[in-house]
C-alpha positions, -999 to +999 in steps of 0.1 A: +552-210+294+582-187+290+582-180+327+584-218+335+615-222+315+633-196+330+621-207+366+635-241+356+669-231+351+671-210+383+692-223+410+695-219+446+676-189+461+664-180+427+639-209+427+625-194+460+621-159+444+600-172+417+579-187+445+578-156+463+565-139+429+538-166+431+527-158+467+526-122+458+503-131+428+482-153+451+478-126+475+466-103+445+442-127+430+426-136+465+423-099+472+407-091+440+381-118+444+371-110+477+370-072+473+348-078+443+324-102+464+324-080+499+300-054+503+301-026+526+279+006+527+261-008+496+289-013+474+319-038+468+348-028+487+370-029+456+353+006+449+371+019+479+403+040+471+423+023+499+416-012+487+423-002+451+457+012+464+465-020+482+456-039+450+475-016+428+508-018+448+505-057+449+501-056+410+533-036+409+552-057+433+543-088+412+554-074+379+588-061+393+595-096+412+586-113+379+607-093+358+636-097+383+635-135+385+631-137+346+662-117+343+680-137+368+669-168+349+679-153+314+714-147+327+717-182+339+705-197+307+730-175+291+757-191+313+766-159+331+771-151+366+740-138+383+749-137+420+743-100+422+708-103+401+697-133+420+703-116+453+685-084+442+655-104+431+652-126+461+654-097+485+629-076+466+604-106+457+605-121+492+598-087+510+571-079+484+553-114+490+553-107+526+539-072+522+512-084+496+501-113+522+499-086+549+478-064+527+456-093+516+449-099+554+439-062+556+417-066+525+400-097+539+396-079+575+386-102+604+381-131+577+419-127+569+429-147+601+407-174+595+414-207+577+384-201+558+405-178+534+441-190+521+456-153+529+466-164+565+487-192+551+501-170+525+514-147+551+530-177+568+546-190+539+559-156+526+576-150+561+594-183+557+606-170+523+619-139+537+643-160+561+656-190+542+684-188+516+698-158+532+674-132+552+664-098+535+691-083+558+718-103+543+707-095+507+705-060+515+741-057+529+752-078+497+735-053+474+751-024+495+785-042+491+779-043+452+768-006+450+795+007+471+822-014+452+833-035+484+819-067+471+828-082+439+823-120+427+852-141+423+860-157+389+839-188+382+857-219+388+846-231+355+828-217+326+789-223+331+774-237+298+746-216+283+710-230+281+709-256+253+673-266+243+683-299+231+693-311+263+661-301+279+637-318+252+643-352+268+637-338+303 
């Protein structure tokens, strides 16, 4: 439940990056389930190294995405400016969700394109996440600007309040 609290406090594109992490997780879960039930050459396809590699990368991408959106949420909860962190997390999480969905289709083979499995929907949804709230290219340029010292966030117009659990108890 700690993840949910951080996600509730996120604003703007940060909400979408938490959703992108969820798409990565869904692609991972669907791939594991399918790979452990689909047989080829007398064994589960989950036993093949290439399938294991795809699943390992999905797992890695999910964990990184999750940590990045939790960091952005924690900063928001502290009342800190989190534009840079949210942009980085959105860029990584949405690209990772698209890659995970694409790999999930590969794991499912020809079934990946049918509506019999959810992975084709995951691919469609993940591509939308890459585009809205700033494309990956925009976030990439923002991060380059931060790294090169060309981009600096303006001062906040007003101090952001830190997260107060008393306020959220009634919500």
